Each structure stands twice: as C-alpha cells, then as structure tokens.
PATOR-532070 format. One record per residue (C-alpha): residue number from 1; residue in three letters; x, y, z. Coordinates in steps of 0.1 Angstrom, whole numbers, padded with zeros to 4 digits. Layout:
% residues N
n,res,X,Y,Z
NUM,ALA,X,Y,Z
...
***
This chain:
% residues 60
n,res,X,Y,Z
1,MET,1023,2049,0914
2,PRO,1013,2054,0877
3,LYS,1025,2086,0861
4,TRP,0990,2100,0856
5,ALA,0983,2096,0893
6,GLN,1015,2114,0902
7,VAL,1004,2143,0880
8,VAL,0969,2144,0897
9,THR,0985,2147,0931
10,TRP,1003,2179,0921
11,PHE,0969,2196,0923
12,ASN,0961,2184,0959
13,PRO,0974,2207,0987
14,VAL,0973,2178,1012
15,THR,1001,2162,0993
16,TYR,1024,2190,1001
17,PHE,1013,2192,1037
18,ILE,1020,2155,1042
19,GLU,1054,2158,1026
20,VAL,1063,2187,1050
21,MET,1052,2166,1080
22,ARG,1074,2137,1068
23,MET,1104,2159,1062
24,VAL,1101,2175,1096
25,VAL,1093,2144,1117
26,LEU,1114,2118,1100
27,LYS,1143,2137,1086
28,GLY,1145,2167,1110
29,SER,1144,2191,1081
30,GLY,1147,2228,1088
31,PHE,1128,2258,1074
32,ASN,1151,2261,1043
33,ASP,1142,2225,1034
34,ILE,1105,2229,1036
35,ALA,1102,2265,1023
36,ARG,1093,2254,0988
37,HIS,1064,2232,1000
38,LEU,1052,2260,1023
39,GLY,1052,2284,0994
40,ILE,1031,2261,0973
41,ILE,1006,2256,1002
42,SER,1004,2294,1006
43,ILE,0996,2298,0969
44,PHE,0969,2272,0972
45,ALA,0955,2290,1002
46,LEU,0955,2324,0984
47,VAL,0939,2311,0953
48,LEU,0912,2290,0970
49,ASN,0903,2317,0996
50,GLY,0903,2343,0968
51,TRP,0879,2321,0948
52,ALA,0857,2317,0978
53,VAL,0855,2354,0985
54,MET,0848,2362,0948
55,SER,0820,2336,0946
56,TYR,0803,2346,0979
57,ARG,0771,2365,0974
58,LYS,0754,2381,1003
59,ARG,0717,2375,1001
60,THR,0691,2396,1018
***
C-alpha cells in the first residue's frame, strides 16, 4: 500500500477494529496485546460522540 494511503487509514477507526479482530482470532492475542488498539478506538468514540452531542440542536 502506498505511504499516503497508510497515513489516511490512521484516521479510520474501522482499521483498528479489524486489526483487533485479526489479532484475537488468528493469533489468539490477549487483552494486553490489544489494549493499545482498544484505547485508540475509545478515543475515536469519545471524540465523535462528543462532536455529535455538541452539534445537536433541539428544534421546537
């Protein structure tokens, strides 16, 4: 994969989820092995959900 495409995938949370699934299913990795990826996924969740809450406007 070209270097620019690798950089773009760092901003896609699905990339980390797929990597976790590969590590668990294929390698039998434990929690310590996937903790970094789960942390990154959690940061994505907090940022994107926070952004959604902040941008939501209740209309009457």
